[in-house]
C-alpha positions in Angstrom: -6.6 -36.4 -18.7 -9.6 -35.6 -16.7 -8.5 -36.6 -13.1 -7.3 -34.3 -10.6 -6.2 -35.1 -7.2 -5.9 -32.4 -4.9 -3.0 -32.7 -2.1 -2.7 -31.1 1.0 0.2 -31.9 3.8 0.6 -30.6 7.3 4.3 -30.8 8.4 6.6 -29.8 11.3 8.0 -26.7 9.6 8.5 -25.1 6.3 11.6 -26.9 5.1 12.0 -30.6 4.0 15.9 -29.5 3.5 15.9 -28.6 7.3 14.5 -32.2 8.2 11.0 -31.2 8.7 8.5 -33.9 8.1 4.9 -34.5 7.2 2.6 -35.3 9.9 -0.8 -35.5 8.2 -1.8 -36.1 4.4 -5.2 -34.9 3.0 -6.2 -36.2 -0.5 -9.4 -35.3 -2.5 -9.9 -36.7 -6.0 -12.0 -34.9 -8.6 -13.3 -36.8 -11.9 -15.8 -35.3 -14.3 -15.7 -32.1 -12.5 -17.2 -34.2 -9.5 -15.4 -34.9 -5.8 -15.6 -38.6 -6.0 -13.2 -39.7 -3.4 -11.1 -38.7 -0.3 -8.3 -39.9 1.8 -6.7 -38.9 5.0 -4.0 -40.0 7.6 -1.9 -38.8 10.2 1.8 -39.8 9.9 4.4 -40.5 12.6 7.1 -37.7 12.0 10.0 -39.2 14.3 10.4 -36.0 15.8 8.4 -33.7 18.2 6.0 -31.2 16.7 7.0 -27.4 17.6 4.5 -25.5 19.7 3.9 -23.1 16.7 2.6 -26.1 14.5 0.5 -27.3 17.3 -0.9 -23.9 17.7 -1.6 -23.5 14.1 -2.9 -27.1 13.5 -4.0 -28.4 16.7 -1.9 -31.5 16.0 0.1 -32.5 19.1 2.7 -35.1 19.5 0.3 -37.6 21.4 -2.0 -37.4 18.0 0.7 -38.8 16.1 2.8 -41.3 18.4 0.6 -44.1 17.1 0.4 -43.2 13.6 1.9 -45.1 10.6 5.2 -43.8 9.3 5.5 -42.3 5.8 7.2 -45.6 4.6 4.3 -47.4 5.5 1.9 -45.1 3.6 4.0 -44.3 0.7 2.4 -46.8 -1.8 -1.1 -46.0 -0.8 -0.6 -42.3 -1.3 1.5 -42.5 -4.6 -1.1 -45.0 -6.1 -4.1 -42.4 -5.2 -1.9 -39.8 -7.4 -1.4 -41.9 -10.5 -2.5 -40.8 -13.9 -3.7 -37.6 -12.7 -3.1 -34.0 -12.4 -1.6 -33.3 -8.9 -3.1 -29.9 -7.5 -1.9 -28.1 -4.3 -2.4 -24.6 -2.8 1.2 -23.8 -3.3 2.5 -27.0 -5.3 5.9 -26.3 -5.0 5.8 -26.7 -1.0 3.6 -30.2 -0.9 5.0 -31.6 -3.9 8.6 -30.5 -2.7 7.6 -32.2 0.6 6.3 -35.4 -0.6 9.1 -35.9 -3.3 11.9 -35.4 -0.4 10.1 -38.0 1.5 9.8 -40.5 -1.5 13.6 -39.9 -2.3 14.7 -40.4 1.5 13.1 -44.1 1.2 14.4 -44.9 -2.1 11.0 -44.4 -4.1 10.9 -42.6 -7.6 10.0 -38.9 -7.4 6.3 -37.7 -8.6 6.3 -36.7 -12.3 2.6 -35.6 -12.3 1.5 -32.7 -14.3 0.8 -29.9 -11.4 -1.9 -27.1 -11.0 -1.1 -24.7 -8.4 -4.3 -23.1 -7.2 -2.4 -19.9 -5.4 -1.1 -19.1 -9.1 -4.5 -19.9 -10.6 -6.5 -17.8 -8.3 -3.9 -15.0 -8.7 -4.6 -15.3 -12.5 -8.3 -16.2 -12.7 -9.6 -14.1 -9.8 -7.3 -11.2 -9.9 -9.2 -8.8 -7.8 -9.7 -11.2 -4.8 -8.8 -9.6 -1.2 -5.9 -12.1 -0.8 -4.8 -15.6 -1.9 -4.4 -17.6 1.3 -7.0 -20.6 1.5 -8.9 -19.2 4.5 -9.3 -16.0 2.8 -10.4 -17.3 -0.4 -13.0 -19.7 1.4 -14.5 -16.5 3.0 -14.5 -14.7 -0.5 -16.2 -17.6 -2.2 -18.4 -18.8 0.6 -16.7 -22.3 0.6 -17.4 -23.9 4.0 -14.0 -24.5 5.7 -14.9 -26.5 8.7 -11.5 -27.2 10.1 -8.6 -24.7 8.8 -4.9 -26.0 8.7 -6.1 -29.7 8.8 -5.0 -31.6 5.7 -8.3 -33.0 4.7 -10.5 -29.9 5.2 -7.6 -27.8 3.5 -7.7 -30.2 0.5 -11.3 -30.2 0.3 -11.5 -26.3 0.3 -8.7 -26.6 -2.4 -10.7 -29.0 -4.5 -13.9 -26.7 -4.2 -11.6 -23.7 -5.4 -10.2 -25.6 -8.2 -13.7 -26.2 -9.7 -14.7 -22.7 -9.5 -11.4 -21.7 -11.2 -11.9 -24.3 -13.8 -15.5 -22.8 -14.4 -13.7 -19.6 -14.9 -11.3 -20.8 -17.6 -14.8 -21.9 -19.7 -16.0 -18.3 -19.6 -12.7 -16.8 -21.3 -12.9 -15.5 -24.7 -10.6 -16.7 -27.4 -8.2 -13.9 -27.6 -7.6 -14.2 -23.8 -7.0 -18.0 -24.1 -4.6 -17.4 -26.8 -2.5 -15.2 -25.0 -2.7 -17.3 -22.1 -1.4 -20.2 -24.0 1.7 -18.2 -25.1 2.4 -17.4 -21.6 1.6 -20.8 -19.8 5.2 -22.2 -20.4 6.6 -19.7 -18.0 3.9 -20.7 -15.4 4.3 -23.4 -12.4 0.9 -24.8 -13.3 0.7 -27.1 -16.6 -2.3 -25.6 -18.0 -1.5 -26.4 -21.9 -4.0 -29.1 -22.4 -6.6 -27.5 -20.3 -6.5 -24.0 -22.1 -5.9 -25.7 -25.3 -9.1 -27.9 -25.0 -11.1 -24.7 -24.1 -9.8 -22.8 -26.9 -11.1 -25.5 -29.4 -14.6 -25.2 -27.6 -14.7 -21.4 -28.0 -13.2 -21.1 -31.2 -16.6 -21.4 -33.3 -18.8 -19.5 -30.9 -20.4 -16.5 -32.6 -22.8 -15.2 -29.6 -22.7 -11.4 -28.4 -20.4 -10.8 -25.2 -19.7 -8.1 -22.9 -16.3 -7.9 -24.3 -14.5 -5.5 -27.0 -11.9 -7.2 -29.0 -9.2 -4.9 -30.5 -5.8 -5.8 -31.8 -5.9 -9.4 -30.8 -6.9 -8.4 -27.2 -10.2 -8.8 -25.3 -11.2 -6.2 -22.7 -14.6 -5.2 -20.9 -16.9 -3.1 -22.8 -17.7 -0.1 -20.4 -21.0 1.7 -20.9 -20.0 5.7 -21.0 -21.7 7.5 -17.9 -24.3 9.9 -18.9 -25.1 13.5 -16.8 -28.4 14.3 -15.9 -29.6 17.4 -14.9 -31.2 17.2 -11.5 -33.2 20.2 -9.8 -33.5 20.5 -6.1 -36.0 22.4 -4.4 -35.6 21.4 -0.8 -33.9 23.6 1.5 -30.7 22.5 3.2 -32.3 22.4 6.4 -35.1 20.0 5.3 -32.6 18.0 3.4 -30.7 17.5 6.8 -33.9 16.9 8.8 -35.0 14.2 6.1 -31.7 12.3 6.8 -30.6 12.8 10.3 -33.8 13.3 12.3 -36.5 10.8 13.5 -38.2 8.9 10.7 -35.3 10.1 8.5 -33.6 8.0 5.8 -30.6 7.3 8.0 -32.8 5.6 10.6 -34.4 3.4 7.9 -31.2 2.6 5.9 -29.0 1.7 9.2 -29.8 -1.0 11.8 -30.0 0.2 15.3 -29.3 4.0 14.2 -28.3 6.2 17.1 -28.4 10.0 15.9 -24.8 11.4 16.5 -25.3 15.2 17.2 -21.9 16.0 15.9 -22.6 14.4 12.7 -25.3 16.9 11.8 -23.3 19.8 13.2 -20.4 19.2 11.0 -22.6 18.9 7.9 -24.0 22.4 8.7 -20.8 23.7 9.4 -19.4 22.7 6.0 -22.5 24.0 4.3 -22.1 27.2 5.8 -18.5 27.5 4.8 -19.6 26.9 1.3 -22.1 29.5 1.5 -19.8 32.0 3.2 -16.9 31.2 0.7 -14.9 30.5 4.0 -12.1 27.8 4.5 -12.7 25.6 7.4 -10.7 23.6 9.8 -12.8 20.8 11.3 -11.4 18.1 13.7 -14.0 15.4 14.0 -12.9 12.9 16.7 -13.2 9.1 16.3 -16.7 8.2 15.9 -18.1 11.4 14.7 -18.9 9.6 11.2 -17.1 12.4 9.5 -17.3 10.8 5.9 -20.9 11.0 5.9 -21.0 14.1 7.6 -19.1 16.0 4.8 -20.4 13.8 1.9 -24.1 14.7 2.6 -23.6 18.7 2.3 -21.0 18.3 -0.5 -23.6 16.1 -2.8 -26.3 18.5 -2.1 -24.2 21.8 -2.9 -22.5 20.1 -6.0 -26.2 18.9 -7.6 -27.9 22.0 -6.7 -25.3 24.5 -8.2 -24.4 22.0 -10.9 -20.5 22.6 -10.1 -18.2 20.0 -9.1 -17.0 19.6 -5.5 -13.7 17.6 -5.1 -12.9 15.3 -2.2 -9.1 14.4 -1.4 -8.0 11.5 0.8 -4.6 10.6 1.8 -4.8 6.9 1.8 -6.4 4.6 -0.6 -7.9 2.8 1.9 -10.3 5.7 2.9 -10.9 6.1 -0.9 -11.9 2.6 -1.0 -14.3 2.9 2.0 -15.8 6.1 0.5 -16.6 4.3 -2.9 -17.6 0.7 -1.4 -19.2 1.7 1.6 -20.2 5.5 2.0 -21.3 6.5 -1.4 -23.8 3.4 -1.8 -25.3 4.2 1.8 -25.5 7.8 0.8 -27.5 6.8 -2.3 -29.9 4.8 -0.1 -30.5 8.2 2.0 -30.8 10.8 -0.8 -34.0 11.3 -2.9 -32.1 12.4 -5.8 -29.3 11.0 -8.2 -25.9 11.8 -8.1 -22.8 11.1 -9.9 -19.2 10.3 -8.5 -15.9 9.6 -10.1 -12.6 8.5 -8.9 -9.7 10.4 -10.6 -5.9 9.3 -9.8 -2.8 10.1 -11.4 -1.7 8.6 -15.0 0.5 6.2 -13.4 -2.3 4.4 -11.8 -4.0 3.4 -15.0 -2.9 0.8 -17.4 -2.2 1.5 -21.3 -4.1 -1.0 -23.5 -1.7 0.2 -26.3 1.5 -0.4 -24.1 0.0 -3.7 -22.9 -0.7 -5.0 -26.2 2.9 -4.1 -27.4 4.3 -6.1 -24.7 2.3 -9.2 -25.4 3.6 -9.5 -28.8 6.9 -8.8 -27.7 9.4 -11.7 -28.5 11.3 -11.0 -25.1 11.5 -14.3 -22.8 9.5 -13.3 -19.7 10.6 -14.4 -16.2 8.3 -15.9 -13.9 6.8 -12.6 -12.5 6.3 -11.0 -15.6 4.5 -14.0 -17.1 2.3 -14.1 -13.8 1.5 -10.3 -14.2 0.6 -10.5 -18.0 -1.8 -13.4 -17.2 -3.3 -11.5 -14.5 -3.9 -8.5 -16.4 -5.4 -10.4 -19.4 -8.1 -11.8 -17.0 -8.5 -8.3 -15.1 -9.1 -6.6 -18.3 -12.3 -8.5 -18.6 -13.6 -7.4 -15.3 -12.0 -3.9 -14.6 -14.3 -0.9 -15.1 -11.5 1.7 -14.2 -8.1 0.1 -15.4 -6.6 1.1 -12.2 -3.9 -1.1 -11.5 -4.5 -0.6 -7.5 -7.1 -3.2 -7.9 -4.5 -5.9 -8.4 -2.0 -7.5 -6.0 0.9 -7.7 -8.4 3.9 -9.8 -7.6 7.0 -7.6 -6.7 8.8 -7.7 -10.2 5.3 -7.4 -11.8 5.6 -3.7 -10.7 8.7 -3.0 -12.6 6.7 -4.5 -15.8 3.8 -2.3 -15.2 5.9 0.8 -15.3 6.3 -0.1 -18.8 2.5 -0.2 -19.5 1.2 2.5 -17.3 -0.6 5.4 -19.1 2.2 7.6 -17.9 4.3 6.1 -20.8 1.6 7.2 -23.5 2.9 10.8 -24.2 0.4 13.6 -25.2 -2.9 12.5 -25.6 -4.2 12.6 -29.2 -7.9 12.6 -29.8 -7.3 11.4 -33.4 -5.4 8.3 -32.5 -7.4 5.0 -32.5 -6.0 4.1 -29.1 -7.4 7.4 -27.5 -10.9 5.9 -27.0 -9.5 2.9 -25.4 -7.3 5.0 -22.9 -8.5 4.0 -19.2 -6.7 7.6 -18.2 -9.2 9.5 -20.8 -12.0 7.6 -19.7 -11.4 8.3 -16.0 -11.0 12.1 -17.0 -14.1 12.0 -19.2 -16.0 10.4 -16.1 -14.6 13.2 -13.7 -15.8 15.7 -16.2 -19.5 14.5 -16.0 -19.2 13.7 -12.1 -20.8 15.9 -9.2 -18.3 14.7 -6.9 -14.7 13.7 -7.8 -12.8 11.6 -5.2 -9.1 11.8 -5.7 -6.0 11.8 -3.3 -3.6 14.5 -1.8 -0.9 13.5 -4.5 -2.8 14.3 -7.6 -4.6 17.2 -5.8 -1.1 18.8 -5.1 0.2 18.0 -8.5 -2.8 19.8 -9.9 -2.1 22.7 -7.6 1.3 23.1 -8.7 0.8 22.7 -12.4 -1.7 25.4 -13.0 -4.9 23.0 -12.4 -4.2 21.1 -15.5 -5.0 17.6 -14.0 -8.4 17.8 -12.3 -11.7 19.4 -14.0 -12.4 22.8 -12.8 -13.6 23.0 -9.3 -14.1 25.9 -6.8 -14.9 23.8 -3.4 -12.9 21.0 -2.1 -12.9 18.8 1.1 -9.5 17.5 2.1 -9.9 14.4 4.6 -6.8 13.3 6.3 -5.7 17.0 6.0 -2.9 16.6 8.7 -0.9 15.0 5.7 -1.6 17.9 3.3 1.8 19.7 4.1 3.8 16.5 3.9 2.4 15.8 0.4 2.7 19.2 -1.0 6.3 19.3 0.2 7.0 16.2 -1.8 5.4 17.1 -4.7 7.0 20.4 -4.8 10.3 18.7 -4.3 12.1 15.8 -6.1 13.5 12.2 -5.6 16.3 10.4 -7.5 17.4 7.1 -6.9 20.1 4.8 -8.6 17.7 1.9 -9.2 15.0 4.0 -11.2 17.7 5.9 -13.3 19.6 2.8 -14.0 16.0 1.0 -14.9 15.3 3.9 -17.3 18.6 3.5 -19.2 18.6 -0.2 -19.0 15.2 -0.2 -20.8 16.5 2.1 -23.5 19.3 -0.2 -24.0 22.2 -0.7 -26.5 22.1 -1.9 -30.2 22.4 -5.7 -30.1 20.7 -6.1 -26.5 17.1 -6.7 -28.1 15.9 -3.6 -25.9 13.9 -0.6 -26.9 16.6 1.0 -29.1 17.2 -2.1 -30.9 13.3 -3.1 -31.4 12.9 0.7 -32.6 15.8 0.3 -35.0 14.4 -2.9 -36.3 11.1 -1.1 -37.3 12.9 1.9 -38.6 15.7 1.7 -41.0 16.3 5.5 -40.8 17.6 5.2 -37.2 20.8 3.2 -38.3 21.6 5.9 -40.8 21.0 8.8 -38.2 22.9 7.1 -35.1 26.0 5.1 -35.1 25.5 2.0 -33.1 29.0 1.6 -31.9 28.8 5.5 -30.6 25.6 4.8 -29.0 26.6 1.6 -27.3 29.8 3.4 -26.0 27.6 6.5 -24.7 25.1 4.2 -22.9 27.9 2.1 -21.4 29.6 5.4 -20.1 26.6 6.6 -18.8 25.9 3.7 -16.9 29.6 3.5 -15.6 29.3 7.2 -14.5 25.9 6.9 -12.7 27.2 3.9 -10.8 30.4 5.5 -9.8 28.7 8.6 -8.5 26.1 6.7 -6.5 28.7 4.3 -4.9 30.9 7.7 -4.1 27.6 9.0 -2.5 27.3 5.8 -0.3 30.8 5.8 1.0 30.8 9.6 1.7 27.6 9.2 3.9 28.8 5.8 5.4 32.1 7.3 6.6 30.6 10.6 8.1 30.7 11.1 12.0 27.8 9.2 13.6 26.3 12.6 15.0 25.6 13.8 11.5 23.4 10.5 10.6 20.2 9.5 11.7 18.4 6.2 11.1 14.9 6.6 9.4 11.9 4.4 10.7 12.6 1.9 8.2 16.4 1.7 9.2 17.7 3.5 6.5 20.6 6.0 7.3 19.5 9.5 6.7 22.0 12.6 6.1 21.2 16.2 5.3 23.7 17.9 3.2 24.2 21.7 2.6 26.4 22.9 -0.4 28.0 25.5 1.6 29.0 23.0 4.5 30.1 20.1 2.8 34.1 19.4 3.0 35.2 20.4 -0.3 38.1 17.8 -0.4 35.4 14.9 -0.5 32.4 16.6 -1.7 33.7 18.6 -4.9 34.8 15.0 -6.5 31.1 14.2 -6.2 29.9 17.1 -7.8 32.5 16.5 -10.7 31.0 13.1 -11.0 27.3 14.5 -11.2 28.6 17.1 -13.8 29.7 14.2 -16.0 26.5 12.1 -15.5 24.8 15.1 -16.9 27.1 15.7 -19.8 26.4 12.1 -21.0 22.7 12.0 -20.5 22.3 15.3 -22.3 24.3 13.2 -25.2 21.7 10.4 -25.1 19.0 13.1 -25.4 20.8 14.6 -28.4 21.0 11.4 -30.1 17.3 10.6 -29.0 16.3 14.0 -30.5 17.8 13.3 -33.8 15.9 9.8 -33.8 12.7 11.5 -32.9 13.1 14.1 -35.8 13.6 11.0 -38.3 10.4 9.2 -37.2 7.2 9.5 -39.1 5.4 6.7 -37.0 3.5 8.5 -34.3 3.6 5.8 -31.6 7.4 5.6 -32.1 7.8 9.2 -31.8 5.8 9.6 -28.5 7.8 6.4 -27.0 10.9 8.4 -27.8 9.7 11.7 -26.6 8.6 10.2 -23.4 12.2 8.7 -23.0 13.8 12.2 -23.5 11.5 13.8 -20.8 12.5 11.1 -18.4 16.3 11.5 -19.1 15.7 15.5 -18.8 14.0 15.2 -15.3 17.1 13.2 -14.3 19.2 16.1 -15.4 17.1 18.7 -13.7 16.9 16.6 -10.6 20.9 16.1 -10.3 21.5 20.0 -11.1 19.1 21.0 -8.3 20.5 18.4 -5.8 24.1 18.9 -6.5 25.0 22.1 -8.6 22.6 24.9 -7.2 23.0 26.5 -3.7 19.3 26.6 -2.8 19.9 25.5 1.0 17.9 28.4 2.2 14.6 27.3 0.5 15.0 23.7 0.2 16.2 20.8 2.4 18.3 18.2 0.7 19.3 14.9 2.1 20.4 11.4 1.3 19.2 7.8 2.3 21.2 4.9 1.9 20.7 1.1 2.8 23.7 0.6 5.0 23.5 -3.2 4.5 22.5 -3.0 0.9 24.1 -2.6 -2.4 27.0 -0.3 -2.3 24.6 2.1 -4.6 21.5 1.8 -3.1 21.2 5.6 -2.6 18.1 7.7 -2.5 18.4 11.6 -2.9 15.4 14.2 -1.8 14.9 17.6 -2.0 11.8 19.4 -0.3 10.9 23.2 0.1 11.6 24.2 3.9 8.0 25.8 4.1 5.2 25.2 1.6 2.8 27.7 3.3 3.3 30.8 1.3 3.0 28.7 -1.8 -0.1 27.1 -0.7 -1.5 30.3 0.4 -1.0 32.1 -2.9 -1.6 29.1 -5.2 -4.7 27.2 -3.4 -6.4 29.1 -0.6 -6.2 32.4 -2.4 -7.5 30.8 -5.5 -10.4 28.5 -4.3 -13.8 29.4 -2.9 -14.0 27.1 -0.1 -11.4 24.4 1.1 -12.7 22.2 3.9 -10.0 20.6 6.0 -10.8 17.9 8.3 -9.2 15.2 10.2 -9.5 13.4 13.8 -6.3 14.9 14.6 -5.8 18.7 13.7 -5.5 20.4 16.9 -2.9 20.7 19.9 -4.7 21.4 23.2 -7.7 22.5 21.3 -5.9 25.1 19.0 -5.7 24.9 15.2 -3.0 27.6 15.1 -0.2 25.1 14.1 -2.1 23.4 11.2 -3.1 26.6 10.1 0.4 28.4 10.1 1.9 25.5 8.6 -0.7 25.2 5.5 -0.7 29.0 5.2 -4.5 29.4 5.6 -5.4 33.2 5.8 -7.3 34.2 9.0 -10.0 36.5 7.6 -11.6 33.6 5.6 -11.2 30.7 8.1 -13.8 29.0 10.5 -12.8 26.3 12.7 -14.5 23.9 14.9 -13.4 21.0 17.0 -16.3 18.2 17.3 -15.7 15.8 20.1 -16.4 12.0 20.1 -19.5 10.5 21.0 -17.5 7.7 22.7 -17.5 7.4 26.6 -13.8 7.4 26.9 -13.6 7.7 30.7 -15.7 4.4 30.8 -13.7 2.7 27.9 -10.1 3.5 28.3 -7.5 3.4 31.0 -4.1 5.3 30.1 -1.2 3.9 32.3 2.3 5.5 32.5 5.2 3.4 34.5 7.3 5.9 36.6 10.0 3.3 37.3 11.4 2.5 33.6 15.0 3.2 32.9 15.8 6.7 31.3 16.1 6.6 27.7 19.5 7.0 26.0 20.5 7.5 22.6 23.8 5.7 23.0 22.5 2.9 25.0 18.9 1.9 25.0 19.0 -1.7 25.8 17.8 -1.3 29.6 14.6 0.8 28.2 14.1 -1.8 25.7 14.3 -4.8 28.1 11.9 -2.9 30.5 9.6 -2.2 27.8 9.5 -6.1 26.6 8.8 -7.2 30.1 5.8 -4.8 30.4 4.6 -6.0 26.8 4.7 -9.7 27.8 3.3 -9.0 31.3 0.4 -7.0 29.9 -0.1 -9.7 27.2 -0.7 -12.3 30.0 -3.6 -10.1 31.3 -5.0 -9.3 28.1 -4.4 -12.5 26.2 -2.3 -10.8 23.6 -4.8 -8.6 21.4 -2.0 -6.0 21.6 -0.7 -3.3 19.4 2.5 -1.9 20.1 3.6 1.3 18.4 7.3 2.2 18.0 9.2 5.3 16.6 12.2 3.4 15.5 12.4 0.5 13.5 15.6 -0.1 15.3 14.1 -0.6 18.5 11.3 -2.6 17.1 13.6 -5.2 15.8 15.4 -5.2 19.1 12.2 -5.9 21.2 11.0 -8.4 18.6 14.0 -10.7 18.9 14.2 -10.1 22.7 10.6 -11.2 23.2 11.3 -14.1 21.0 14.0 -15.1 23.1 12.0 -14.4 26.6 8.7 -16.2 25.6 8.0 -19.5 26.8 6.9 -22.2 24.3 5.9 -19.2 21.8 2.9 -18.4 23.9 2.3 -15.4 22.0 2.4 -15.0 18.1 4.6 -11.9 17.5 4.0 -10.1 14.0 6.4 -7.6 13.1 6.4 -4.8 10.5 9.4 -5.4 8.5 10.2 -8.8 10.0 7.0 -10.7 9.2 6.4 -10.7 5.4 3.3 -9.2 3.9 1.6 -5.6 3.7 0.4 -3.7 6.5 -3.1 -5.0 5.8 -1.7 -8.6 5.6 0.0 -8.4 9.0 -3.4 -6.7 10.5 -5.4 -9.7 9.1 -3.0 -12.2 10.5 -2.9 -10.5 14.0 -6.6 -10.8 14.1 -6.5 -14.5 12.9 -4.8 -15.7 15.9 -6.1 -15.5 19.3 -3.2 -14.5 21.3 -1.2 -12.2 19.1 1.0 -9.2 19.6 1.6 -6.8 16.5 4.4 -4.5 16.3 4.5 -1.5 14.0 6.3 1.6 13.3 5.2 4.8 11.3 2.4 3.5 9.0 0.8 1.6 12.0 0.3 4.9 14.0 -2.8 5.8 11.7 -5.2 4.1 9.4 -5.1 0.7 11.4 -8.8 0.0 12.3 -9.2 -3.2 14.6 -12.4 -2.9 16.3 -14.1 -5.0 18.9 -12.2 -7.6 21.0 -9.4 -8.0 18.6 -7.7 -5.4 20.2 -7.5 -4.6 24.0 -4.3 -3.1 24.7 -2.2 -0.3 23.1 1.4 0.2 23.9 3.0 3.5 22.9 6.7 2.7 23.5 8.0 6.6 23.0 6.3 9.7 22.4 6.6 10.2 18.7 9.0 13.1 18.4 11.2 13.2 15.5 15.1 13.1 16.0 16.2 16.6 16.1 18.7 15.7 13.5 16.1 14.4 11.1 16.9 16.2 7.9 13.5 17.7 7.4 12.9 18.7 10.8 16.3 20.2 11.3 15.9 22.4 8.3 12.4 23.5 9.3 13.6 24.1 12.8 16.5 26.4 11.4 14.2 28.2 9.2 11.8 28.9 12.2 14.6 30.3 14.2 15.4 32.8 11.8 12.1 34.2 12.0 12.1 34.2 15.9 10.2 31.0 16.2 10.7 28.5 18.9 11.2 25.0 16.8 10.5 22.8 19.8 7.2 24.3 20.9 6.0 25.7 17.4 7.3 22.5 15.3 8.4 19.2 17.0 5.9 19.3 19.9 2.7 20.0 17.9 3.9 17.3 15.2 4.3 14.8 18.0 0.9 15.4 19.6 -0.9 14.9 16.3 1.0 11.8 15.8 0.3 10.8 19.4 -3.4 11.6 18.9 -3.3 9.2 15.7 -1.7 6.4 17.8 -4.1 6.8 20.7 -6.9 6.6 18.3 -6.2 3.0 17.2 -7.7 1.6 20.3 -11.4 2.7 20.4 -13.4 2.3 17.2 -16.7 1.8 18.3 -18.9 2.3 21.5 -18.4 -1.4 22.6 -14.6 -1.3 22.7 -12.9 -1.0 25.9 -8.9 -1.5 26.6 -5.8 0.2 28.0 -3.3 2.5 26.5 0.0 1.8 28.2 2.7 4.4 27.3 6.3 3.6 28.3 7.4 7.3 28.2 7.2 9.2 31.5 7.9 12.4 29.9 4.1 12.4 29.3 3.8 13.0 32.9 7.2 14.5 34.4 8.1 16.8 31.5 6.9 20.5 31.5 5.5 19.8 28.0 3.7 16.6 29.0 0.3 18.3 29.6 0.3 19.2 25.7 -0.1 15.4 25.2 -2.7 14.6 28.1 -4.9 17.8 27.3 -5.0 16.9 23.6 -6.7 13.4 24.0 -10.1 12.9 25.3 -10.5 13.1 29.0 -9.5 9.7 30.5 -8.4 8.4 33.9 -4.4 8.3 33.8 -2.4 6.3 36.3 1.3 7.2 36.8 2.8 4.5 39.1 5.2 1.7 39.4 5.0 -1.2 36.8 3.9 -3.7 39.5 1.0 -1.3 40.5 0.1 -0.7 37.0 -0.4 -4.3 36.3 -2.6 -5.0 39.2 -4.7 -2.1 38.1 -4.8 -3.8 34.5 -5.9 -7.1 36.1 -8.8 -5.4 38.0 -9.5 -3.5 34.7 -9.9 -6.7 32.8 
């Protein structure tokens, strides 16, 4: 069959089961890879069109009042679909609606073979930035004249399908073979298309860019070579050639304006390198700090022939460095340099493990089938094997754990797999690089494991340095949770289940002799039972504690800090006994796996067994530290539970109370020069807080604050209402109501374009539903973290898509969200971002501070809140042309004795403290 019909429907809602109806049909016909026909009609839905749908599509009730009914048009539509593939961007939606309408008028349901372009795009364009039709149109330069109208969407889907069909024609024989095996688990009926292509490539012999190994095709990467480069220019001349008049920056950047702070920062970093000093540099928004530190780092690395590490906290900044800043620097410099990105092993796919899973006889569920198909095509494109390049489906993440390089065991250069290991390639590339870009997580892992994970370096630049203490604490601590522990034990499995132990025994007869299958199965069952019992008991323990001992996290989990000496023995001792029993059974599992490992001569099987032993041993170590060791004086231990989740949805954490001594001894005393930078390191122009928390010695420290080049006095107005109800932990309803009224009033003035930052997920939810209820005709599109579906980046893009939208966010939205220009005109900060006084980590650090005579509020709570506030404040102004209002609902910023720490830590801006009514008048005047 070579006829394809693309269908797109606009409807009154998302569910035909809820009596939603079709209001517009668009059809495009493709024959012989050409668009040959099109058809479009409005349909009368026999019900009113909701305001949200009108806003999305532009279709109003009056547009359809004289349109034909579905009954009148059904035969025309089904005739167009005869003897063809039915294609749609999300086939279950369009075909489901069409079949529902056909059934309702007594006509037969469609039985066409289907092709879903959402699914096909995920497989064939796995590195696309997103899979919504508008995003793909932008990505592939497909003209999209009228988004969310049926014929326009059908036309774009048709163009997309032709691109995807062409992509299939480029796939190698091995990839097509594997896709054919997976096809039966997918939504799209791809068998005939793939089989036809397989027949065409079966006899091709031309050279390709792919390697084929063990029946898998993947990209042939050319190894990087290191070249010795001599630099004779002095650093001052080097900077002149970049920053000054007629320099390379002026010729490379359109409308270049020199920023004095950028050059100053470059000079300060270079001077710190030469003086073997550490540096704290706060570079406010607009400084251009990424370029400011890359320029001296590259010069120093190439000139001395020694690597410099650059560490970031977010993958977003890593991507920005690699995709934007590094290519720009290459244009600015007259000499070549090499850059490598290095992450932890868990980020890289293992070709060896993936091939093993491809040949597994286990039946795949949909997410795993889709994940395998995506990876098969991605391996033809990726240079890195870094799974972060993919947007995996949710259960695909669980599958990926089985095929990450983390499961490979110890590296063996004699193994045939060694040269195909993406992790080893990344390490080799890092060894040849001048600049290594990594993340705080791997940097800390390297520090706390005697520098085994990164190539040798003496100088390092740490961007987003305000997160270093938090990351170091996590990596020096531990985390256990029920789902992960049960997952590991389930993956090992029992004999007769077809899991790992079964497959291993099938290939190695000696295992059956070494371990009784009956005894093993009993042990696995007992371990799983005891583990479930332990976590259910912890869940109930926390749930029934008095309310004052618990706190809600910003994502709505109940948190409880426990201390061995303070837990009530009558209820805590049984939990410790359960923990001891779990350890006993896991030790038995390890004992049997050790016997199995000793019997194995096959290296791959032996490595796999050893890896599982290590995982089980890490569970024992974690349980002992969390439940059986009295280390309360140096560690904070806490429990988090999903109050409305499964009764074993429990997460256990431990972190050191203070990492400053460890960082001072194992990092700052060892390295020649560590440059720590961020837009937010100071409180009232002082670095003392961050210096103390990180343990940076005074005698080797240089610090500098570089102000923003933006004119905040002209670009920003800060407004604080003086008539809001007092906040009360036991009853926040009045405050939430006043906040929602202010948000909606401001939205009327600013036409939406508003980001609202909360410190509590619970308050965000209350505000969202109250505003939904209060708003007339859904005038503003409300997008809320944790309520609206999608990642942070997805929510941000949705916010920018709609003209009148309000974005509500908690913790992760306080920083790293960049919405420049007219898309954001108003920032609302609901509460000053103090951690609750009974937050587990804060409480432990506060107690530790009091022991040494410190003031927990002024030395810990306040600096953390100020730095967080500065991060939030920085969301509004991202360029010289941005303009807007920061509305702070918390009067403590003005009234409290400590309010000046907030007002004096942000750029100098006009601040109005007045009634809400007066502030709204001022806002109207400002806009």
